Each structure stands twice: as structure tokens, then as C-alpha cells.
N, C-alpha and C positions, 0 to 999 in steps of 0.2 A: 504494500499500499505507499501511496506514497507520505514522505514525513508530514511531520505535525507543523503547526506554524513558525513560520520561520523568521519574520515580521511581527510586529508587535500591531501594525494595525490591519494586517491580513485578517480574511473575511474567513468565517467557518467553511469550509469546503470537505463534503464528503459524500459518498455513495449517494445515500438520500435525495442531499441536493441535487446532483446530478441526474438523479431519475426524475425529480419533481421539472427541472429546466429541460428534458427531453419532454416528456410528457406534453408541457405548456405551450412548448415550440415546433418540436419536431414529434406530431404524433405518429407517423409514419414509422419511427425508428422507436416508439416507446418500450416494445415490448425486446426488446435485446436487453441483454445481460450489460448491468455496469459494473468493470474491475478495474481498480487503481491499478497505476503503472510506477511501478519502482524507477524513485530518480532523485538522485543528489542535485537538480536543478533548481535552484531559488525564485526562479521569475513566475511558474507555470506550475499548476498542477495537472497532471494527466491522466485520464481513464479510458479505459478502451471501453469500446460500447458495439457489442459482438465484436464478430469475427476481424470484419473489414474497416473500424472504425474508428477516432480516439476524440475524444473531447479535452478541447485546451481551455484551462480558465486563469485567467492572470493572476497573481497573488498581490503584487500592487501595481499602486498607479502608473506607472512609468510600464509595463510590462501591459497594464491595461491598452496605453496610449501607442501599442506598435501592432493591435488585433487592424485597425481599419489599414495600416499599409499594409501589412501580410495580404489582408484580400485583395488591394488591386495592384500590387506589386508579383505576388508569387506566382497566380496564372502568367503574366508576362514573359519570367527570367525563368520558367517551366520550358520551355519548347527549345528553349536554344543552350540546356544544360546538357551534359554527358552523362549524368546520374543525377536519378529523380530525389527532388524534394518536395514537401508537404504542400500540395495544395486544396487551400478551403474551400469545403461545399455547402457550409452553413454557417452565418453569421446568428448566434443568439442575442437577446435581449438583456438588460438588468429585471432582474426577477425574484422572485422568491427569497428575498433577501439578498441576493448574490447582488452589490453594486455596478456589476461593467456587464461592456461587450465580451463574448467569448466566441471559440470557432468551434465548428465541426471538420475535421480533417479525416481524408482516407487512412489508413493504418500504412505504414511503410516496414516493413518488416526487416529484420536485422538484428546485429549486436555490437555495442559498444566497443572499440580497440580498445586496446588494454596494453599500454605503453613498458616494454618491454619485454612483449609476448605477441609482438604481430607476425603472422605466420609465412605473407609474403611483402616482406617489406618494400625490394627495389619496384613490384607492381604496384603495392600500396601508393608509392611516391610517384610512380607513373600518373598511376588513376588521383592524387590528389591535383597534381599538376595542371591535367588535361583539365578539371573542375574549375582550378581558380582560373586558369586561362580564359576557359568561355564567360565566365562570370567578368574578368576584366574586360572582356569586349562586347558585354552586353549594351544596349544605347542608356546612356545617363540620360537622356534629356526628361527634366520635369523629376528626375528620382530627386528624395529625399537624404538628407546628411546622412551618413552614418553614425551611430551612437560614438564609435573610436575614428571621428573626422577630424582632430584635432591631429595638431605637430606633437614629433615627441617633446620638444622644447616646454609644448604647453604643461606636460605631462611632470616638468621639472619638480616643481616643488612636494606635490602628493607622490611622487616616487620616493623622492629623498626623505621625508615623511616615515613611510613605508619601510625604509631601511634602516634608520634612525629607531624607530620602534619595534622591530624585527631584534635589532643589535640589542636593546633595553629587555629583550622575553627571553628567559629560561631556557624554554624549551624551542624556541624558534629553530637553533642550529643551524645559522644560514652564515655564509663568511660574507658580511658586511664591506669587509674592505674588497673584497674580489668584485662584488656586486657595484660597487661606487664606483671602481675602474672599468667595469664594462659600460656603466650607464654613462659615466661619462664621454668614453670614446664614442657612443651612439650620437650624443650631443653635439660634438666634431664632426659629425659626417657630414657631407653633402647633401640638403636637405632635399626632399622630391619635390620638381619644379614643374612636372607633368601637369595634366588636367585633371580631377578627380574623377574617379573608375568604380562600377560597381565593385563592393566587396562586403563579402561574410562579416568578417571582424570580430568572428571567435572559432575560428575553427578548431576545437578543442574534441577531447574523447568523447564525453557527453553530447556532441554535437554532429557524430557520424556514425554511420552505423555499414559495417562490414558484413560480406557472405563470401565463406569459403576464402578468405582473406582479401578478397577486392572491395572495393569500396561499391557499397549498394545504395547507399544514398546520403545526402546534408540537410540536418534539419537544424531547426530555430533559428528563424531568421531576425527575430529580434533585435540584434545590433545591426542589419545591413541596412547598405544602402551607402552615399556617393563620400570615395575616402582613397587613402594612398596605400597602391598594390601593396607596400609590404606590409601591410597589416594582416594581409591572409598566411602569408610566408611563418607564421607562428607556429602553422603546423609543424613544422620541419622540428622542432623541440617537445612542442605538446604531445607530438603524434608519434614521429619518424626517429627511430634508432641513428646514432650515427651513421652508420654507416651507408644506410638509404640516402642522408642529404645531401652526396654532393649529385646525385641523377635528381632528385627535387629539383634545386637549385639549378641543374643545365636546364632541363625542361623548362623553367620560366626565363632562362637567360639573366638570372638576378645577378646585375654587375656589383663590387664587391660594395656601395655604396648603400645600395637596395637592401644586400643580405645584412650589411652593419646595422641599418635602422629596422628591420626585421629581427634581430638579436635582441635590439633596444627595447623594441613593442614586447616579446615575449618574457623578456626579464619586469619591463615595467609591470604587466599585465600580473606575473604569477606574483611578483613582491605585494602589490596589492592586495592579490586574492587570495596569499598566505597570509596575510597578518589581519585580513576582516573575518576570515571564516577558520583559524589556526585552532578556534574555543568552540565550534559552534556547527562546519560541517567540514567531518574527518574525510570524505569524499575529495571535496575540493579541495582540501590542506595538502593532503598527500598527491593531485596533479601536481598544484601549483611548485610543493617541496622537490620533485620528480623531475620538473623542467627547470628549476634553481640549479638542480644539481648536472644535468644536461648542460645546462649553458655554462655554469663555473667552472665545467672541468674542459669545454672548450679553448678555454687561454684567448685570445685577441684573435677577430675577424680572419680568415686566411685574405690571401688579395689574389685574384684568379686570373687577371688581365682583362678581364670582361668593360668593355666600354662604357662609359658613363651614361645615365639618360638625361 
């Protein structure tokens, strides 16, 4: 079943609420079973609806604000992408004491990847690069800004705060000196000068589904929108083992500046996630620790002679 409340102002969400919402607004599905979906996600609660559908209810006002975007943009993006993404098939209204709009999607089968236990890392690197490349080519006209559309420099204060607070935490176990060196290297790197492109902006294990070691789907587009392409390269450290990263980088033709910015994005996100979730969400904290271990074990960004963009 989904985890209990993660935010103080989160509405009460359970199977009974989902059954009432479905019966009142989608009576054609009222007879289907409702079952909670295990998830470490913090923004939405998920419930299987029969064998082929899933109900997704925002837990927070911020997540509720993504519902309209998903209904407009995911159907437009889906045809141009090489792996399935969730396409909404129904939008629910606030009712039964639940305060926000919510969605019904088709159920997308697959298993979340487990970092360190990827069966086909080189093939997955290829699949991820193909997906990222296709998404970055999507028509940006009229698209909203990504949740992570800011520059790395705009994240400096929050990233340094996370480093300092983790350094003061007895159980954080983060090499804050090495993290600071890596972060400052990213800040010195040539910033992105091209136009913003469509990015997923949160290519973490919980937002990917695999089947037989290959990419089966990319889910949860709550952070998606326009931003700089390096944000999507965080998958190199969040998902892939070190041996598969060169293939991922080469497939994306990522030059030294983009690769270093990508490391900076992965570092900043992981530091903030670990600092925020270390006492409340062990799954998210463990993923962040893994990413930091991969980043801080890698040393400075390698140079590869790629042309700057």
C-alpha cells in the first residue's frame, strides 16, 4: 500500500476514497478492483484500478498543479518517443473531501531498476540515450518551463546549505569537502547557451520501468518542461553503472561542459534529497547516498575532446 502521510497538509487518501471518486465520476469503472501501489514517491499516491488502469492523486498543491500540464502535453509528446510514457485517459474533479484534480492513466507494466543490479547496462544506456535524444527534439513551442529550469548557479545557495547541513549530521556520511570541490567545478563550467529543450528532469530509478533489462517506460512527468539538456543526463549516475556511462555519453554526444554540468545537477539533486529525506524516506535517502557515492568516487570530469556547444 502507499506510504502514509508525508506532508502535514496532505489530504487523507485511501482505497475507500478512490472507490468513491471513481463511482461518482467514472461509473463505467466502478466495478473494478482498487489496490494501492507501493511507492517511495512523495508527490502522488497511486492505486491500481482493475488490471489496466491506475489512479494518480496528488499529495501536495505543487503536484496538483502538474495535472493540467500532464493532460495537455503527455498525449502530444508520446507519439515521438521511443518508449511508452503514461498518457492520461481521464481527469477527475475535486470531490469527497479530496481538494484537487486527479487522473486516471493506463497501467504501464515494468519494474523499477535497482542501481548496482542492472542486467543489461550497455543496452539500457542505449535505450536511455535514445529516449533523452527524442525528448530533447520535441517541439518546444508553447511548452511550460521545467521544475528544474534554473541554472546551476541559481542552485548554489541551496546546494551549499545541503552540504553544510549534511556535514553537521552525524549519520549523513558524506565527504563534504569532495562534494564542495565537485560542485565548484560544475559552477566554473561553461553554462548552456542554447535554447531550452523538453526535459524530463527527474530520470531516477523510481521514474523508469524495465522489462528484461531494457527500458520499458518512463513515468512521472511532474518535473518535465523546458530546460537545459544536461539535466536529463543525471541518469548516468542515478541509474547506470560506471562502465555503461561512456556509451551513454557518446550516444548523446555530450561535450565536456555538458557532462560536467550533468555531474553538477546530479550532485545538487542528490545532496538536497539526502538532506531532506534522510530521516523520513529511507528509499529516497538510499538512492541519494548511492548517487553521491558514484559521483564522489569518480574524480574530476574527464575530458574527451568533444566540441563545445
